KEVEX-426021 format. One line per 4 residues: number of its first residue (from 1); for each residue x, z, y of C-alpha. Coordinates in steps of 0.001 Angstrom, whole numbers, plus 524288, in hexadecimal, padded with zeros to 5 digits. Each point is the difference from the previous one (the first is absolute). Example, Ala and Ser with C-alpha at 12.3 -4.5 7.8 and 13.67 -1.06 7.14 Angstrom:
<nodes>
1 = 8300C,81E78,7EE6C ~ 8055A,7FD6C,80D70
</nodes>
This chain:
<nodes>
1 = 85D85,80D1E,7BAA3 ~ 7FC6C,7F3B9,7F88F ~ 80199,7F248,805B1 ~ 7F4D1,7FB5D,808A7
5 = 7F577,7F816,7F903 ~ 7F5F4,7F6D1,80627 ~ 7F30D,80684,80352 ~ 7F3C2,7F820,7FD3C
9 = 7F31D,8019D,8070C ~ 7F4FD,7FCEF,7F68D ~ 7F4C3,801AE,8097F ~ 7F738,809F9,8064A
13 = 7F239,803F7,80362 ~ 7F909,80775,80AA0 ~ 7F28A,8049D,80351 ~ 7F9B5,7FA51,80C35
17 = 804B3,80714,80C13 ~ 7F513,806A7,8077F ~ 7FE74,8059F,80D87 ~ 800AC,80EA5,80181
21 = 7F374,8073A,7FC72 ~ 7F99C,7F48B,7F91B ~ 8000E,7FCC2,7F168 ~ 80AEB,80952,7FBFB
25 = 7FCCF,80B59,808F8 ~ 7FE72,8098F,7F4B0 ~ 80997,7FA2A,7F635 ~ 80D75,804BB,8041A
29 = 80D80,7FBA1,7FC10 ~ 7FEFF,80391,7F1A8 ~ 7F354,7F8A4,7FDE0 ~ 8051C,7F3C8,806BE
33 = 80CF4,800CA,7F8B0 ~ 7F95E,801A5,7F2D2 ~ 7F74A,7F430,80246 ~ 80B97,7F7CC,80439
37 = 8092A,80416,7F50C ~ 7F4F4,7FE7F,7F638 ~ 7FDC3,7F215,804AF ~ 80E88,7FD14,7FECA
41 = 8000E,80577,7F22E ~ 7F439,7F77B,7FCBC ~ 805FA,7F3D2,8062B ~ 80CAD,80102,7F846
45 = 7FACF,80612,7F37B ~ 807C3,80C82,8019E ~ 7F67F,80943,7F943 ~ 80763,80AA1,7F8D3
49 = 80D51,7FAA3,803C3 ~ 80B44,80863,804A2 ~ 80634,7FB50,80C96 ~ 80C81,80546,805CA
53 = 7F9FC,80493,80CC0 ~ 7F3CA,7FFC5,80863 ~ 803F0,80227,80E2C ~ 7F4AC,80198,8096A
57 = 7FF37,80500,80DDB ~ 7F6DB,8049D,80AA2 ~ 80224,80382,80E30 ~ 7F3B1,807E9,80280
61 = 7FD2C,80883,7F443 ~ 7FB30,80D69,7FC1E ~ 808E4,80A42,7FA43 ~ 7F72A,7FF05,7F404
65 = 8052B,7F217,7FE2B ~ 80B31,806D6,7F938 ~ 806D5,7F45F,7F9B4 ~ 7F7A6,7F41F,802B9
69 = 8084D,7F6BF,7F7EE ~ 7FF79,80842,7F3CE ~ 7F1AF,803E3,8013C ~ 7FBAA,7F203,80266
73 = 80841,7FB43,7F496 ~ 7F987,809EB,7F70A ~ 7F2B0,7FA28,8034F ~ 80426,7F1C5,80019
77 = 7FFCA,7FC89,7F199 ~ 80EC5,80065,7FEA9 ~ 80609,808CC,7F5C2 ~ 8009B,80E23,804BC
81 = 80E8C,7FF21,7FCE5 ~ 801CC,7F7B3,80C4A ~ 80644,8082A,80AD9 ~ 7FB99,7FF63,80E20
85 = 80560,80341,80D69 ~ 7FA3E,800A0,80DAC ~ 80731,7FB37,80C29 ~ 7FDDD,7FE2A,80E93
89 = 80647,7F7BD,80A9C ~ 7F47D,7FDC4,80920 ~ 7FBCC,7F1B3,80057 ~ 80B5B,7FBD5,7F75C
93 = 7FC56,80937,7F4F6 ~ 7FC03,7F67C,7F566 ~ 80B10,7F693,802DD ~ 808A0,80BDB,7FDB8
97 = 7F900,803B3,7F362 ~ 801F8,7F201,7FB67 ~ 80E51,800ED,803B9 ~ 80159,80CDA,7F89C
101 = 7FA89,7F9F7,7F395 ~ 8082D,7F3C0,8022C ~ 80C87,807DC,80183 ~ 7FD76,806D5,7F307
105 = 7FD9B,7F2FB,7F964 ~ 80BFD,7F9D6,8062F ~ 808FF,80AE9,7FB89 ~ 7FAA6,80074,7F233
109 = 7F8E3,80D03,800F3 ~ 7F2C4,7FA06,7FC9B ~ 7FA8D,7F2F3,7FB75 ~ 7F31A,7FFAE,8076F
113 = 7F877,807DE,80A04 ~ 7F5A8,7FFFD,80A90 ~ 801A2,801ED,80E96 ~ 7F4B4,801C1,80956
117 = 7F8EF,808BC,8096B ~ 7F31A,80441,805C5 ~ 7FB45,805E1,80CA2 ~ 7F3AA,80596,8059C
121 = 7FCCB,802E4,80E14 ~ 7F26A,80471,7FBF7 ~ 80325,80B13,7F692 ~ 80A30,8067A,8089F
125 = 8055A,80DC8,7FE13 ~ 7FA66,80963,809F7 ~ 806BD,80D31,80057 ~ 7FE3A,80D01,806CC
129 = 807D9,802B4,80C34 ~ 80D49,8066F,7FEF1 ~ 7FB52,80D91,80417 ~ 7F513,8006D,7F5F9
133 = 80907,7FAFC,7F553 ~ 80982,80AFE,80317 ~ 7F52D,80A0A,7FF3F ~ 7FB48,7FAB8,7F2F4
137 = 80DC2,8001C,7FA42 ~ 80268,80DD2,804E1 ~ 7F2E6,8047F,7FA88 ~ 8032A,7F9EC,7F2EA
141 = 80D03,80754,7FFBC ~ 7F9DD,80D1B,80399 ~ 7FF5B,80A10,7F503 ~ 7F24E,80573,801E8
145 = 7F2F6,7FC84,8066D ~ 80315,80845,80BFE ~ 80CBA,7F8BF,80209 ~ 7F94F,7F2F2,7FE3B
149 = 7F59A,80327,80A39 ~ 80A6F,804D5,80958 ~ 8056C,7F258,80106 ~ 7F390,7FB98,806F9
153 = 8007F,8099C,80B53 ~ 7FDFC,7F8A4,80CAF ~ 7FAEF,7F40C,7F8E3 ~ 7F94B,7F67E,80948
157 = 7F6E0,7F499,7FD6C ~ 809EB,7F717,80682 ~ 8089E,801A3,7F41E ~ 7F5DA,7F89C,7F7E7
161 = 8034A,7F376,80731 ~ 80551,7F678,7F5C1 ~ 80C1A,7F786,80102 ~ 7FEAE,7F182,7FD01
165 = 80AFA,7F6D3,7FBB9 ~ 807FE,7FBD0,80BB5 ~ 7FFC9,7F202,804C9 ~ 80BB4,80129,808F2
169 = 80E8C,7FF83,7FD7F ~ 80484,80E38,7FF44 ~ 80BD2,7FD6E,808B0 ~ 7F8FE,7F88B,80AC3
173 = 7F1B8,803F8,7FEF5 ~ 7FC45,7F1A7,80151 ~ 7F7CE,7F89B,7F63F ~ 8051D,7F3D6,7F957
177 = 7F6F8,7F7F1,80893 ~ 80562,8061E,80C61 ~ 80DC9,7FD33,7FB83 ~ 7FC49,7F1F9,7FD00
181 = 7FA0E,7FEAD,80D92 ~ 80D50,803A1,8056F ~ 8062C,7F58E,7F778 ~ 7F639,7F5B6,80461
185 = 80321,802E8,80E3A ~ 80EAF,7FFCC,7FD86 ~ 7FF5F,7F2D1,7F92F ~ 7F563,7FA36,808D3
189 = 7F681,7FD85,7F4E6 ~ 7F337,7FAF7,805A0 ~ 7F25F,8043A,7FC29 ~ 7FC5A,7F1DB,7FD17
193 = 80B1B,7FE32,7F657 ~ 7FC47,80C94,7F904 ~ 7F1C8,7FBF1,7FECA ~ 80400,7F295,7FB0E
197 = 80887,8064C,7F58F ~ 7F4EE,808FA,7FBC8 ~ 7F638,7F4DB,7FF23 ~ 8095B,7F7FA,7F7BC
201 = 801A6,80B57,7F68A ~ 7F149,80105,7FDF2 ~ 7FE58,7F16A,7FE3F ~ 80B41,7FEF1,7F64A
205 = 7FB1F,80B85,7F7EF ~ 7F224,7FA90,7FFC4 ~ 8050D,7F2B8,7FBA8 ~ 80807,80640,7F526
209 = 7F405,80716,7FAEB ~ 7F7FE,7F386,8007B ~ 809C7,7F830,7F7F6 ~ 80093,80AD9,7F5C9
213 = 80DCC,80477,802CB ~ 7FC44,80E5E,7FEB0 ~ 7F75D,7FEA2,7F3FB ~ 809F6,806AC,7F72B
217 = 8065B,8085A,80A88 ~ 7F46A,80773,80596 ~ 7F721,807CC,7F6E4 ~ 7F2B9,804C0,8047E
221 = 7FDDF,80E6E,80259 ~ 7F469,807B4,804F1 ~ 7F806,7F390,80163 ~ 80A2E,7F983,808B7
225 = 806BD,7F369,7FBDF ~ 806C0,7FC06,80CB8 ~ 80704,80765,80AB9 ~ 7F561,804AD,80929
229 = 80962,7FF38,80B78 ~ 7FFC8,7F12E,7FEEC ~ 7F8AE,7F944,80B14 ~ 7FFF9,7F149,7FD5D
233 = 7F5CA,7FE03,80A9F ~ 80832,805D6,80AEA ~ 8051D,7F7A9,80B20 ~ 8094B,8009B,80B65
237 = 7F438,801D1,808CD ~ 7FB71,80BED,7F857 ~ 80D9F,805B5,7FF5F ~ 80189,7FE4B,80EA0
241 = 7F469,808FC,8029D ~ 806AB,80BCF,7F9C3 ~ 805E2,80A55,808CA ~ 80DE3,80524,7FE96
245 = 800B2,80A7B,7F58B ~ 80C9E,80731,8035A ~ 802BB,7FD7A,80E68 ~ 7F2AB,80129,80631
249 = 803CA,80389,80DDD ~ 80B9B,7F820,804CF ~ 7F924,7F2EB,8002E ~ 80B3C,7FA8A,7F7E7
253 = 7FBA3,803DD,7F25F ~ 7FF82,7F4C9,7F646 ~ 7FE02,80665,7F2AE ~ 7F1BA,800A4,7FBDE
257 = 7F820,80339,7F3EF ~ 7FFFB,7F16D,7FD2C ~ 80EA5,7FDA1,80005 ~ 8039C,80D02,7F99D
261 = 7FDBB,80446,7F207 ~ 7F490,8095B,7FE2C ~ 80099,80CBB,7F86A ~ 7FE31,7FBAD,7F1F2
265 = 7FE77,80517,7F213 ~ 80569,7F8ED,7F411 ~ 809F9,7FF00,7F50B ~ 808ED,7F5B9,7F9EE
269 = 809EB,7FF4B,7F4F7 ~ 809CA,7F686,7F9CD ~ 805E6,7FEC5,7F265 ~ 80EBC,7FDF1,7FF29
273 = 808B4,7FDE5,7F41E ~ 80C02,7F98F,7FA78 ~ 7FED9,7F1A1,7FC57 ~ 801A6,803F0,7F1C7
277 = 7F4F2,809F8,8005D ~ 7F718,7F60C,80678 ~ 802EC,7F5C3,7F598 ~ 7FE63,809C4,7F4F7
281 = 7F29E,803FC,80507 ~ 7FB79,7F258,8034A ~ 7FFC3,80118,80ED4 ~ 80406,7F5A1,809CB
285 = 80A45,80381,80A05 ~ 7FA4E,7FC9F,80D4C ~ 80C96,80279,80771 ~ 80BCE,808D6,800EE
289 = 802FA,80AC9,8099E ~ 80D48,7FC32,80556 ~ 80276,80AEA,809AA ~ 7F9E5,80AFA,80809
293 = 80575,8065C,80C2D ~ 7FC18,80B0C,80935 ~ 80460,80267,80DFE ~ 7FC12,808D1,80B42
297 = 80006,7FFCB,80ED8 ~ 801DB,80AD8,80A01 ~ 7F244,7FF6A,8058C ~ 8013C,80D93,805E6
301 = 80A2A,7FAED,80983 ~ 7F9EB,7F32C,803D6 ~ 7FFBF,7F660,7F4BA ~ 7F2DA,7FA84,7FBF5
305 = 7F9D2,80838,7F547 ~ 7FC54,7F423,7F7CF ~ 80C41,7F7E0,8024D ~ 807B7,80495,7F420
309 = 7FD13,7F39C,7F820 ~ 8078E,7F86B,80A50 ~ 80BD2,807DE,7FBC7 ~ 7FD56,800B1,7F157
313 = 7FE16,7F167,7FE15 ~ 80D2E,7FB36,80555 ~ 8070E,80AA6,7F86D ~ 7F96F,7FB7A,7F374
317 = 80236,7F1A3,8032A ~ 80E92,8025C,80220 ~ 80110,806D8,7F2EE ~ 7F9B4,7F45D,7F942
321 = 80697,7F511,80778 ~ 7F30D,7FAFA,80578 ~ 7FAC1,7FC3E,80D4E ~ 7F29A,80312,80580
325 = 7FBF3,7F1E9,7FDC2 ~ 80374,80015,7F16E ~ 7F23B,803C4,7FBEA ~ 7F419,7F813,7FC47
329 = 7F6B0,80A08,805A8 ~ 7FFF1,80D8F,805FA ~ 7F75B,80BD9,7FDC3 ~ 800C6,80838,80C59
333 = 7F747,80BFD,8003A ~ 7F696,7FF6B,80B70 ~ 7FF06,80E26,80433 ~ 7FCC3,7F9FE,80D28
337 = 80082,7F1D5,8041E ~ 80949,8046C,80AB1 ~ 80975,805A4,7F608 ~ 8016C,7F2F4,7F90D
341 = 8018A,7F8C2,80CD8 ~ 80A29,809B2,80515 ~ 807AF,7FE7C,7F369 ~ 7FFF9,7F133,800BE
345 = 803ED,80025,80E4A ~ 80B29,8097D,7FD52 ~ 8059D,7F73D,7F560 ~ 7FFCB,7F4A5,8099C
349 = 80669,807FB,80AE0 ~ 80E6C,7FD50,801F5 ~ 801C2,80CBC,80777 ~ 7F907,80883,7F5F9
353 = 806FD,7F9DE,7F47E ~ 80D1C,80195,806BD ~ 7FE9F,80D98,805DF ~ 7F762,806AF,7F5CB
357 = 802D2,7F893,7F384 ~ 80E34,7FC90,8029B ~ 7FDF6,7F19E,7FD0E ~ 80703,7F494,8063D
361 = 7F364,7F84F,80128 ~ 7F15B,80240,7FED2 ~ 7F9E5,8007B,7F28F ~ 7F720,7F542,804FB
365 = 7F1FD,7FBAC,7FF45 ~ 7F681,8009F,7F49C ~ 7F52D,7F5F7,7FED9 ~ 7F355,807E8,80213
369 = 7F948,7F773,7F5DC ~ 808EF,805E8,7F5B0 ~ 7FC4E,80E18,80339 ~ 7F56D,80710,7F835
373 = 7F9F1,7F3AA,7FA1C ~ 7F4E2,807C5,7F9EA ~ 7FD86,80921,80B74 ~ 80533,80DBB,8011E
377 = 7FD35,80DC2,804AE ~ 7F80B,7FC9C,80C1A ~ 7F5F8,7F9CB,7F6EF ~ 80196,807D4,7F36E
381 = 80191,80D3A,8066B ~ 80B6F,8091E,7FE20 ~ 7FF02,80B92,7F6AC ~ 80D89,804D2,80361
385 = 805FB,801FA,7F28D ~ 7F8FA,7F45F,7F9D1 ~ 804BD,7F537,80911 ~ 80D45,7FD81,7F9B5
389 = 7FA55,7FDE3,7F26C ~ 7F546,7F766,805BC ~ 80A30,7F773,80679 ~ 808D8,7FF13,7F40A
393 = 7F4A5,7FC80,7F6F7 ~ 7FB2E,7F5BC,809A0 ~ 80D7A,7FA3F,80230 ~ 802F3,7FF7C,7F16A
397 = 7F39C,7F83F,7FD6B ~ 802C8,7F709,80B90 ~ 80D88,7FD2D,7FA7B ~ 7F9E6,7FC52,7F2FD
401 = 7F600,7F747,806BD ~ 80B05,7F908,8072B ~ 807B2,7FE43,7F380 ~ 80BB3,80729,8058E
405 = 8068C,8040C,80C8B ~ 8045B,80BE1,80781 ~ 7F82B,809FB,807DB ~ 80462,809F2,80A14
409 = 7F7F9,80C94,80084 ~ 80093,8088A,80C30 ~ 7F8DC,80CDB,8022F ~ 80118,80907,80BCA
413 = 7FD14,80E6E,7FE3A ~ 7FD27,80C41,80794 ~ 80C0E,80804,802C7 ~ 80741,7F40A,80500
417 = 80393,7FA00,7F2D2 ~ 7FF03,7F2A2,7F9E8 ~ 7FF9B,7FC03,7F197 ~ 802FB,7F1D8,7FCC2
421 = 801B4,7F81C,7F387 ~ 80315,7F2AF,7FA49 ~ 7F7A8,7F9FB,7F540 ~ 8041D,7F3A8,7F8B9
425 = 7FA72,7F6EB,7F5BD
</nodes>
């Protein structure tokens, strides 16, 4: 294994994120990935170039999306000699694809590559039920027409009922929103504080668009030039009228459609390289990827499903000799406003930091003004596998705009995992 080299982030692009069954309803993961990679190739003048790797990912995809990374690369304008791979770690997918490319750069395997992801909740795979699938497989294996027909004896119309992608955790049967409701109750997160966080996300994203921050980060697609989830005209009064979305009956539900991310379609990607490759090809280094870390929690036996970043961050900080306050700003994925607020409260809790994290003292408080300065998932939407690349591209540009600094990235995922990273300029 070669010595570790610095990994440069040169920038990224994404298409506008759109609500389920709107602008991208008939596009699918490949179409969104091709548009996004093509825009990245155009932005950095990569036409015909051979890169070391294109790592893409998707959470909800068809079996026909055989190798999304490779297929999208073949249609992107890159040289067909560029290899591609497809990955999946729920909401942390594209931070993981970026980490995969970064690890190859750091260890000298490649000089440059692309990490990203896409997701659709519109073009979802719908499959036959298990019984009908078994009949079809048995019929296909039969040697003659009589044997094939025999496999359908006793066939009932009920077997035509399709199966849709599941929205619940396989081990608990609860949706992510239901799990987050449990977290909000455990940590006493109020409805008002969640609505205030959601409103701030919309206002910050709208302001960033207005000042042109996203002009070279977001490329139009299907007639859309801005995230159609964005609601700059919302208000606390409007948010307060929404009914609980996941706990409708107890009278204690606080998560609503307004303070939770909607089902969203979209794609994003980032270009990474060595400093030498960037200089040779005339590209500015926006920042460096200092570290990435993944952790998990035992949500099946009582831990909060989306609390893994609370564990991953202190482990990564210890490895790098940093404290939670050693950052100029923070990019914390807003799966739900309650998730962010639970995370912040846990880091401030002496008991949690001592008993769960094994720390002598709390990690401490973060200034809310330093979190998600350009808005985040509550306002952009959350195409599962695209969120990590969106955040990294946004944070890298913010670091350039500030002239330097350090950013902490934190993403919670389904399955009780958290993916976190440190960016520096």
